[in-house]
C-alpha positions as a Markdown table, in Angstrom:
| # | Residue | x | y | z |
|---|---|---|---|---|
| 1 | Met | 60.8 | -31.0 | -16.5 |
| 2 | Gly | 63.6 | -33.3 | -14.7 |
| 3 | Leu | 63.2 | -36.1 | -18.5 |
| 4 | Ala | 64.2 | -32.4 | -20.1 |
| 5 | Leu | 67.1 | -31.4 | -18.2 |
| 6 | Leu | 68.6 | -34.8 | -18.1 |
| 7 | Ala | 68.1 | -35.4 | -21.7 |
| 8 | Leu | 69.5 | -32.2 | -22.1 |
| 9 | Ala | 72.4 | -33.0 | -19.6 |
| 10 | Ala | 72.6 | -36.2 | -22.2 |
| 11 | Leu | 73.3 | -34.0 | -25.2 |
| 12 | Leu | 75.5 | -31.5 | -23.4 |
| 13 | Pro | 78.0 | -33.9 | -21.4 |
| 14 | Cys | 80.5 | -31.2 | -21.0 |
| 15 | Ala | 79.0 | -28.0 | -20.5 |
| 16 | Gly | 78.4 | -26.2 | -17.6 |
| 17 | Ala | 75.4 | -25.0 | -16.4 |
| 18 | Asn | 75.8 | -21.7 | -17.5 |
| 19 | Asp | 76.3 | -22.5 | -21.7 |
| 20 | Met | 73.6 | -24.9 | -21.1 |
| 21 | Val | 71.3 | -21.7 | -20.4 |
| 22 | Asp | 73.1 | -19.8 | -22.8 |
| 23 | Ala | 71.9 | -22.9 | -25.4 |
| 24 | Leu | 68.3 | -22.3 | -23.8 |
| 25 | Ala | 68.5 | -18.8 | -24.0 |
| 26 | Ala | 69.9 | -18.3 | -27.9 |
| 27 | Pro | 66.6 | -16.6 | -30.2 |
| 28 | Leu | 64.9 | -19.4 | -32.1 |
| 29 | Arg | 65.3 | -19.2 | -35.9 |
| 30 | Val | 62.1 | -21.0 | -37.6 |
| 31 | Ala | 62.7 | -21.4 | -41.3 |
| 32 | Pro | 59.4 | -19.9 | -42.9 |
| 33 | Ala | 57.9 | -21.9 | -45.7 |
| 34 | Ala | 56.9 | -21.4 | -48.6 |
| 35 | Gly | 55.3 | -18.6 | -49.0 |
| 36 | Glu | 55.6 | -17.2 | -45.8 |
| 37 | Glu | 59.1 | -15.0 | -46.4 |
| 38 | Ala | 56.8 | -11.8 | -46.6 |
| 39 | Leu | 54.5 | -12.2 | -43.4 |
| 40 | Val | 57.7 | -13.6 | -41.4 |
| 41 | Arg | 60.0 | -10.5 | -42.2 |
| 42 | Arg | 56.8 | -8.2 | -41.5 |
| 43 | His | 56.6 | -9.5 | -38.2 |
| 44 | Ala | 60.2 | -9.1 | -37.7 |
| 45 | Ile | 61.2 | -12.5 | -36.8 |
| 46 | Glu | 64.0 | -12.4 | -39.1 |
| 47 | Pro | 66.8 | -9.9 | -39.0 |
| 48 | Leu | 66.4 | -7.7 | -42.5 |
| 49 | Asp | 68.4 | -9.2 | -45.8 |
| 50 | Pro | 71.6 | -7.5 | -45.9 |
| 51 | Ser | 71.3 | -7.5 | -50.0 |
| 52 | Leu | 68.2 | -5.5 | -50.1 |
| 53 | Asp | 69.1 | -1.9 | -51.5 |
| 54 | Asp | 68.6 | 1.3 | -48.9 |
| 55 | Glu | 65.3 | 1.9 | -50.8 |
| 56 | Ala | 64.2 | -2.0 | -49.6 |
| 57 | Arg | 65.3 | -1.4 | -46.0 |
| 58 | Ala | 63.7 | 1.6 | -46.0 |
| 59 | Thr | 60.3 | 0.1 | -46.9 |
| 60 | Leu | 60.4 | -2.9 | -44.9 |
| 61 | Arg | 61.9 | -0.4 | -41.4 |
| 62 | Ala | 58.6 | 1.4 | -42.3 |
| 63 | Glu | 56.0 | -1.3 | -41.6 |
| 64 | Arg | 57.4 | -2.5 | -39.3 |
| 65 | Ala | 57.3 | 1.0 | -37.4 |
| 66 | Glu | 53.9 | 1.0 | -38.7 |
| 67 | Leu | 52.9 | -2.5 | -37.2 |
| 68 | Met | 54.1 | -1.5 | -34.1 |
| 69 | Lys | 52.0 | 1.5 | -33.9 |
| 70 | Thr | 48.8 | -1.0 | -34.5 |
| 71 | Asn | 50.0 | -3.8 | -32.4 |
| 72 | Met | 47.3 | -4.9 | -30.4 |
| 73 | Tyr | 47.0 | -3.9 | -26.6 |
| 74 | His | 47.3 | -6.1 | -23.6 |
| 75 | Gly | 47.5 | -5.5 | -20.0 |
| 76 | Thr | 46.8 | -7.0 | -16.3 |
| 77 | Thr | 47.3 | -6.7 | -12.9 |
| 78 | Thr | 49.9 | -7.9 | -10.6 |
| 79 | Val | 50.3 | -7.0 | -6.5 |
| 80 | Ala | 52.5 | -8.2 | -4.0 |
| 81 | Phe | 54.2 | -6.7 | -0.7 |
| 82 | Arg | 56.2 | -8.5 | 2.2 |
| 83 | Phe | 54.8 | -8.1 | 5.5 |
| 84 | Asp | 55.8 | -10.0 | 8.9 |
| 85 | Gly | 54.4 | -13.5 | 8.5 |
| 86 | Gly | 56.0 | -13.7 | 4.4 |
| 87 | Thr | 55.5 | -12.3 | 1.5 |
| 88 | Met | 51.2 | -12.0 | -0.4 |
| 89 | Cys | 50.6 | -11.7 | -3.9 |
| 90 | Cys | 47.5 | -11.6 | -6.1 |
| 91 | Val | 47.1 | -11.9 | -10.1 |
| 92 | Asp | 44.3 | -11.5 | -12.1 |
| 93 | Ser | 43.8 | -14.4 | -15.1 |
| 94 | Arg | 42.8 | -12.1 | -18.0 |
| 95 | Ala | 44.8 | -12.0 | -21.6 |
| 96 | Ser | 43.9 | -9.3 | -23.9 |
| 97 | Leu | 44.5 | -9.0 | -27.8 |
| 98 | Gly | 43.1 | -5.3 | -28.2 |
| 99 | Asn | 39.7 | -5.5 | -27.8 |
| 100 | Phe | 39.3 | -9.1 | -27.1 |
| 101 | Val | 40.0 | -11.2 | -24.4 |
| 102 | Gly | 42.3 | -13.7 | -25.5 |
| 103 | Ser | 42.8 | -16.3 | -22.5 |
| 104 | Tyr | 39.6 | -15.9 | -19.3 |
| 105 | Ser | 42.1 | -18.1 | -17.1 |
| 106 | Thr | 45.6 | -17.7 | -17.9 |
| 107 | Glu | 47.9 | -18.4 | -15.1 |
| 108 | Lys | 50.0 | -15.1 | -14.3 |
| 109 | Ala | 51.7 | -17.0 | -11.1 |
| 110 | Ile | 54.1 | -19.7 | -12.6 |
| 111 | Pro | 56.4 | -21.7 | -10.4 |
| 112 | Val | 60.0 | -21.0 | -10.2 |
| 113 | Ser | 61.1 | -23.7 | -7.2 |
| 114 | Arg | 59.7 | -24.9 | -4.0 |
| 115 | Thr | 60.4 | -21.8 | -2.4 |
| 116 | Thr | 60.3 | -19.1 | -5.2 |
| 117 | Leu | 57.0 | -18.0 | -6.8 |
| 118 | Gly | 57.1 | -15.3 | -10.3 |
| 119 | Thr | 54.1 | -13.5 | -11.4 |
| 120 | Met | 53.9 | -12.1 | -15.6 |
| 121 | Ala | 52.9 | -9.4 | -16.8 |
| 122 | Gly | 53.5 | -8.4 | -20.5 |
| 123 | Ser | 53.4 | -10.8 | -23.2 |
| 124 | Ala | 52.0 | -14.0 | -22.0 |
| 125 | Gly | 53.9 | -16.0 | -24.3 |
| 126 | Asp | 57.5 | -14.1 | -23.0 |
| 127 | Cys | 56.6 | -14.4 | -19.6 |
| 128 | Thr | 56.1 | -18.4 | -19.8 |
| 129 | Tyr | 59.5 | -18.9 | -21.7 |
| 130 | Trp | 61.8 | -17.2 | -19.8 |
| 131 | Leu | 60.1 | -18.0 | -16.6 |
| 132 | Arg | 60.2 | -21.3 | -17.4 |
| 133 | Leu | 63.6 | -21.7 | -18.4 |
| 134 | Leu | 64.6 | -19.7 | -15.0 |
| 135 | Ser | 62.8 | -22.7 | -13.4 |
| 136 | Ala | 65.1 | -25.1 | -15.1 |
| 137 | Thr | 68.4 | -22.9 | -14.1 |
| 138 | Ser | 66.7 | -23.3 | -10.7 |
| 139 | Lys | 66.5 | -26.6 | -10.5 |
| 140 | Leu | 70.3 | -27.1 | -12.4 |
| 141 | Ala | 71.2 | -25.3 | -8.9 |
| 142 | Glu | 69.3 | -26.6 | -6.5 |
| 143 | Leu | 71.0 | -30.1 | -7.8 |
| 144 | Glu | 74.5 | -28.6 | -7.4 |
| 145 | Thr | 73.9 | -26.7 | -4.2 |
| 146 | Gly | 71.4 | -28.7 | -2.2 |
| 147 | Phe | 69.1 | -25.7 | -1.9 |
| 148 | Pro | 67.0 | -23.7 | -4.6 |
| 149 | Pro | 68.2 | -20.1 | -5.3 |
| 150 | Ser | 66.6 | -16.9 | -3.4 |
| 151 | Ala | 64.0 | -15.0 | -5.4 |
| 152 | Arg | 66.4 | -12.1 | -5.5 |
| 153 | Arg | 69.2 | -13.9 | -6.8 |
| 154 | Asn | 66.5 | -15.6 | -9.2 |
| 155 | Ala | 65.3 | -12.5 | -10.1 |
| 156 | Glu | 68.5 | -11.0 | -10.5 |
| 157 | Tyr | 70.1 | -13.8 | -13.1 |
| 158 | Leu | 66.8 | -13.4 | -15.2 |
| 159 | Ala | 67.7 | -9.7 | -15.5 |
| 160 | Gly | 71.0 | -10.4 | -16.8 |
| 161 | Leu | 69.5 | -13.1 | -19.0 |
| 162 | Leu | 66.8 | -10.7 | -20.4 |
| 163 | Ser | 69.2 | -7.9 | -21.0 |
| 164 | Arg | 71.7 | -9.6 | -23.3 |
| 165 | Gln | 68.4 | -10.5 | -25.5 |
| 166 | Asp | 68.5 | -8.8 | -29.3 |
| 167 | Lys | 66.5 | -5.6 | -28.6 |
| 168 | Asn | 64.9 | -6.0 | -32.0 |
| 169 | Leu | 63.2 | -9.5 | -30.7 |
| 170 | Asp | 61.1 | -6.3 | -28.8 |
| 171 | Leu | 60.9 | -8.7 | -25.9 |
| 172 | Ser | 57.6 | -8.1 | -23.3 |
| 173 | Val | 58.5 | -9.5 | -20.1 |
| 174 | Gly | 57.8 | -8.1 | -16.2 |
| 175 | Thr | 58.1 | -10.1 | -13.4 |
| 176 | Met | 57.5 | -10.1 | -9.3 |
| 177 | Met | 59.8 | -12.7 | -8.3 |
| 178 | Phe | 59.1 | -13.4 | -4.4 |
| 179 | Asp | 60.0 | -16.1 | -1.8 |
| 180 | Asp | 58.6 | -15.6 | 2.0 |
| 181 | Ala | 61.8 | -13.6 | 2.7 |
| 182 | Thr | 62.5 | -11.1 | -0.6 |
| 183 | Leu | 60.5 | -9.7 | -3.3 |
| 184 | Thr | 61.9 | -8.2 | -6.3 |
| 185 | Tyr | 60.5 | -6.9 | -10.0 |
| 186 | Ala | 62.4 | -7.6 | -13.0 |
| 187 | Asp | 61.8 | -6.5 | -16.6 |
| 188 | Asn | 63.2 | -7.4 | -20.0 |
| 189 | Ser | 65.3 | -3.9 | -19.5 |
| 190 | Gly | 67.4 | -5.1 | -17.6 |
| 191 | Ala | 65.7 | -3.2 | -14.4 |
| 192 | Cys | 65.8 | -5.5 | -10.9 |
| 193 | Leu | 64.7 | -4.3 | -8.0 |
| 194 | Ala | 64.0 | -5.6 | -4.9 |
| 195 | Gly | 61.2 | -4.1 | -2.3 |
| 196 | His | 58.7 | -4.5 | -0.1 |
| 197 | Leu | 55.1 | -3.7 | -2.4 |
| 198 | Phe | 54.5 | -3.9 | -6.1 |
| 199 | Ala | 51.7 | -3.8 | -8.4 |
| 200 | Val | 52.7 | -4.0 | -12.2 |
| 201 | Gly | 50.7 | -3.8 | -15.2 |
| 202 | Ser | 47.6 | -1.5 | -16.8 |
| 203 | Gly | 45.8 | -2.0 | -13.5 |
| 204 | Ser | 48.8 | -1.5 | -11.0 |
| 205 | Pro | 47.5 | 2.5 | -10.8 |
| 206 | Tyr | 43.8 | 1.7 | -9.4 |
| 207 | Ala | 46.2 | -1.1 | -6.8 |
| 208 | Tyr | 48.3 | 1.3 | -5.8 |
| 209 | Ser | 45.6 | 3.5 | -4.6 |
| 210 | Val | 44.6 | 0.5 | -2.2 |
| 211 | Leu | 47.6 | -1.0 | -1.2 |
| 212 | Asp | 48.5 | 2.7 | -0.2 |
| 213 | Ala | 45.5 | 3.0 | 2.2 |
| 214 | Gly | 45.8 | -0.3 | 3.6 |
| 215 | Tyr | 49.2 | -1.7 | 4.2 |
| 216 | Arg | 51.0 | -2.5 | 7.3 |
| 217 | Ala | 53.5 | -4.7 | 8.4 |
| 218 | Asp | 52.0 | -6.0 | 10.9 |
| 219 | Leu | 48.7 | -7.5 | 9.0 |
| 220 | Asn | 47.8 | -11.0 | 9.3 |
| 221 | Val | 47.7 | -13.4 | 7.1 |
| 222 | Asp | 43.6 | -13.4 | 6.3 |
| 223 | Glu | 44.1 | -8.9 | 6.5 |
| 224 | Ala | 47.1 | -9.4 | 3.9 |
| 225 | Ala | 45.4 | -12.1 | 1.8 |
| 226 | Asp | 42.2 | -9.5 | 2.2 |
| 227 | Leu | 43.8 | -6.4 | 1.1 |
| 228 | Ala | 45.7 | -8.1 | -2.1 |
| 229 | Glu | 42.5 | -9.3 | -3.2 |
| 230 | Lys | 40.7 | -5.9 | -3.1 |
| 231 | Ala | 43.7 | -4.2 | -4.4 |
| 232 | Val | 43.3 | -6.4 | -7.8 |
| 233 | Arg | 39.6 | -6.5 | -7.7 |
| 234 | Thr | 39.2 | -2.7 | -7.4 |
| 235 | Ala | 41.6 | -2.9 | -10.4 |
| 236 | Ala | 39.7 | -5.3 | -12.2 |
| 237 | Ala | 36.6 | -2.8 | -12.1 |
| 238 | Arg | 38.2 | -0.1 | -13.8 |
| 239 | Asp | 40.9 | -1.5 | -15.9 |
| 240 | Ala | 39.4 | -3.1 | -19.2 |
| 241 | Tyr | 42.5 | -5.2 | -19.9 |
| 242 | Ser | 42.4 | -6.9 | -16.0 |
| 243 | Gly | 39.6 | -9.3 | -15.0 |
| 244 | Gly | 39.1 | -13.2 | -15.0 |
| 245 | Ile | 40.3 | -15.3 | -11.8 |
| 246 | Val | 41.3 | -14.1 | -8.2 |
| 247 | Asn | 44.4 | -16.1 | -7.2 |
| 248 | Val | 46.0 | -15.2 | -4.1 |
| 249 | Tyr | 49.1 | -17.0 | -3.2 |
| 250 | Phe | 51.3 | -16.5 | 0.2 |
| 251 | Ala | 55.1 | -17.3 | 0.8 |
| 252 | Asp | 55.1 | -18.4 | 4.7 |
| 253 | Lys | 58.1 | -17.4 | 6.6 |
| 254 | Ala | 57.1 | -20.4 | 9.0 |
| 255 | Thr | 57.5 | -23.1 | 6.4 |
| 256 | Gly | 59.7 | -21.1 | 3.5 |
| 257 | Lys | 57.7 | -22.4 | 0.8 |
| 258 | Trp | 54.7 | -20.7 | -1.0 |
| 259 | Arg | 51.0 | -21.8 | -1.5 |
| 260 | Arg | 47.9 | -20.8 | -2.9 |
| 261 | Leu | 45.4 | -19.5 | -0.6 |
| 262 | Arg | 42.3 | -18.6 | -2.6 |
| 263 | Arg | 41.3 | -19.2 | -6.4 |
| 264 | Leu | 38.0 | -17.1 | -7.0 |
| 265 | Asp | 36.1 | -16.8 | -10.2 |
| 266 | Asp | 34.1 | -13.5 | -9.6 |
| 267 | Leu | 35.6 | -10.9 | -11.6 |
| 268 | Pro | 34.1 | -8.9 | -13.9 |
């Protein structure tokens, strides 16, 4: 990551951090190979050709609408809550492609900085790209100021970036950004919501039932880890799109940093 940032800085010697981010966040345009034009068009990677007549444009729009209806479903379960000792988080690891399990061991907690961690819900590719981009901007900010931005500041910045993207990109990003003192939810609509407890993903209704019954602000670390793990396990047992590996993370108020507490390979 450090070498990549230095290389980018060399390419843009007169650009500020915001200019560098805008350059990275610009939608990518990939020229299709011969014979791929129809595939590219059907998947809405490129805008509609303005030279097409009204009937052809209407046909392509209808194809895209039908493609959206038959898009493969995906899901997850991620939970996080604040308590007296810091912030506890638990995530599963299943990546679904409709009725198929695309991956059993997806890492759904992505480091943003040494103090901030972000979870992923939605499209794994979209979440990974934008959270890694956020990690790069956080590092740039840390180099300028001497300390990393807070989780809430990172979440606000990410929500702002996502809200400015072309809606036709059909981004699917939902993340909980947390450190030892703050917990904030952000998504591709530009929403940014601070709170003390969140569950995100297709298994969240099941996870909320466990969290609502067992949450207390005065939980100790072991009790908080047990509650977060139980919430994800309950969701995984009832939600077909959740499962895989249990990962429990803790942002400790005593140290100001996050660490992984548990990694258990026994979900259904």
